C-alpha positions as CSV (number, residue, x, y, z in Angstrom):
1,M,67.7,132.3,132.1
2,N,69.4,132.0,135.5
3,S,72.9,133.4,136.3
4,R,74.6,130.0,136.6
5,A,73.5,129.1,133.0
6,S,74.6,132.4,131.5
7,V,78.1,132.3,133.2
8,S,78.8,128.7,132.0
9,S,77.3,129.3,128.5
10,V,79.4,130.2,125.5
11,P,78.1,132.1,122.4
12,I,78.0,130.3,119.1
13,F,80.4,132.8,117.4
14,A,83.0,131.9,120.1
15,L,82.6,128.3,119.1
16,L,83.2,129.2,115.5
17,T,86.3,131.2,116.5
18,I,87.7,128.3,118.5
19,A,86.9,125.9,115.6
20,A,88.8,128.2,113.1
21,V,91.9,128.2,115.4
22,L,91.7,124.4,115.7
23,L,91.3,124.0,111.9
24,A,94.5,126.1,111.5
25,N,96.4,123.6,113.7
26,T,95.4,120.5,111.8
27,C,99.0,119.3,111.4
28,D,99.2,118.7,115.2
29,A,95.8,117.1,115.1
30,C,96.6,114.7,112.3
31,A,99.0,112.8,114.6
32,Q,96.4,112.3,117.2
33,E,94.1,109.3,117.6
34,L,90.5,109.9,116.4
35,P,88.1,110.7,119.3
36,D,84.8,109.1,119.6
37,I,82.0,111.5,118.5
38,S,79.1,109.0,118.5
39,A,78.0,109.7,122.1
40,E,75.7,112.5,123.1
41,C,77.5,115.7,124.2
42,A,77.3,116.3,128.0
43,P,74.5,113.8,128.8
44,D,74.6,114.8,132.5
45,V,73.3,118.3,131.6
46,T,69.6,117.8,131.3
47,T,68.3,121.4,131.7
48,G,69.6,124.6,130.2
49,R,71.5,122.9,127.4
50,R,70.8,125.8,125.0
51,A,68.8,128.9,124.9
52,T,67.9,131.5,122.3
53,V,69.1,134.9,123.3
54,L,68.4,138.4,121.9
55,H,71.3,140.8,122.4
56,E,71.3,144.3,120.8
57,G,68.8,143.3,118.2
58,Q,70.7,140.1,117.2
59,T,69.4,136.7,117.9
60,G,71.9,134.0,119.0
61,I,72.1,130.6,120.6
62,W,73.8,130.1,123.9
63,F,74.9,126.6,125.0
64,H,75.7,125.2,128.4
65,G,79.5,125.3,129.0
66,D,79.8,121.5,129.1
67,V,77.8,121.1,125.8
68,A,79.9,123.8,124.2
69,R,83.2,122.1,125.3
70,C,81.9,118.9,123.8
71,M,80.9,120.6,120.6
72,V,84.4,122.3,120.3
73,G,86.0,118.9,120.8
74,R,83.9,117.4,118.0
75,L,84.7,120.4,115.8
76,A,88.4,119.8,116.5
77,A,88.0,116.2,115.4
78,L,86.5,117.1,112.0
79,P,89.8,117.8,110.3
80,L,91.1,114.5,111.7
81,Y,88.1,112.7,110.2
82,A,88.5,114.5,106.9
83,E,92.2,113.5,106.8
84,R,91.3,110.0,107.6
85,V,88.7,109.9,104.8
86,R,91.3,111.3,102.4
87,L,93.8,108.7,103.4
88,L,91.2,105.9,103.2
89,D,90.3,107.2,99.7
90,Q,93.9,107.0,98.7
91,R,94.2,103.6,100.1
92,L,91.1,102.5,98.2
93,Q,92.7,103.9,95.0
94,I,95.9,102.1,95.7
95,T,94.0,98.9,96.5
96,G,92.1,99.2,93.2
97,A,95.3,99.7,91.3
98,R,96.9,96.7,93.1
99,D,93.9,94.6,92.3
100,A,94.1,95.6,88.6
101,L,97.8,94.6,88.6
102,R,97.0,91.3,90.2
103,T,94.2,90.7,87.7
104,R,96.6,91.4,84.9
105,Q,99.2,89.2,86.5
106,V,96.7,86.4,86.7
107,A,95.7,86.9,83.1
108,L,99.4,86.8,82.0
109,A,99.9,83.7,84.1
110,E,96.9,82.0,82.5
111,E,98.2,83.1,79.0
112,G,101.6,81.6,79.9
113,E,99.9,78.4,81.1
114,Q,98.0,78.2,77.8
115,R,101.2,78.7,75.9
116,A,103.0,76.0,78.0
117,V,100.1,73.6,77.5
118,S,100.1,74.2,73.7
119,A,103.9,73.7,73.6
120,L,103.6,70.5,75.6
121,Q,100.8,69.2,73.4
122,A,102.9,70.0,70.3
123,A,105.9,68.2,71.8
124,V,103.7,65.2,72.6
125,R,102.4,65.2,69.0
126,A,105.9,65.5,67.6
127,R,107.1,62.6,69.9
128,R,104.2,60.4,68.7
129,S,104.9,61.3,65.1
130,A,108.6,60.5,65.6
131,E,107.7,57.2,67.3
132,E,105.4,56.3,64.5
133,A,108.1,57.2,61.9
134,L,110.5,55.1,63.9
135,D,108.1,52.2,63.9
136,A,107.1,52.6,60.2
137,W,106.8,49.5,58.2
138,W,109.5,50.6,55.8
139,R,112.0,50.9,58.7
140,H,111.4,47.4,60.0
141,P,114.5,45.1,59.6
142,G,112.3,42.2,58.3
143,F,111.1,44.4,55.5
144,W,114.6,45.2,54.4
145,A,115.6,41.5,54.7
146,A,112.7,40.6,52.4
147,V,113.7,43.4,50.0
148,G,117.3,42.2,50.1
149,A,116.2,38.6,49.4
150,V,114.0,39.7,46.5
151,V,116.8,41.8,45.1
152,V,119.3,39.0,45.4
153,V,116.9,36.5,43.8
154,G,116.2,39.0,41.1
155,L,119.9,39.6,40.5
156,E,120.6,35.8,40.4
157,V,117.7,35.4,37.9
158,L,119.1,38.2,35.8
159,A,122.6,36.8,36.0
160,V,121.5,33.3,35.0
161,W,119.5,34.7,32.1
162,A,122.4,36.9,31.0
163,F,124.8,34.0,31.3
164,S,122.5,31.7,29.3
165,E,122.2,34.4,26.6
166,V,125.9,34.8,26.4
167,T,126.6,31.0,26.2
168,R,124.1,30.3,23.4
């Protein structure tokens, strides 16, 4: 490993320490815009991106400085993404509850519509029944005129018969 690569490289435990510090400061990070983590870290570094190193009997991985800075930035973005996922999950739950309420509202509206239609149909039936009762044959003036005529003729016949019985 050349001296330039070892000077600009950062050990993995340093990355973890930096990530722990960044995780402790998540409140400040929550207000930030989410960085794009889809691109490759330090694409301009083509050689010496990482190396396995043995130091005092311990094996470790050393990264190029630019790659390490990119990885630290991405590690710093993880709490932001976790918070975003939590907020989106809450939004999904709220949306589900709102959809359930809207479904219930639609069901109640349809039930109210059915009641209104039933009431309207009952009112139409009652109106027809009232009109039929109003137009009944026994309510017609001609019928009552005929009944009156029959009663008058009957009374006259009865009176004439009674008068003839009395005078005999």
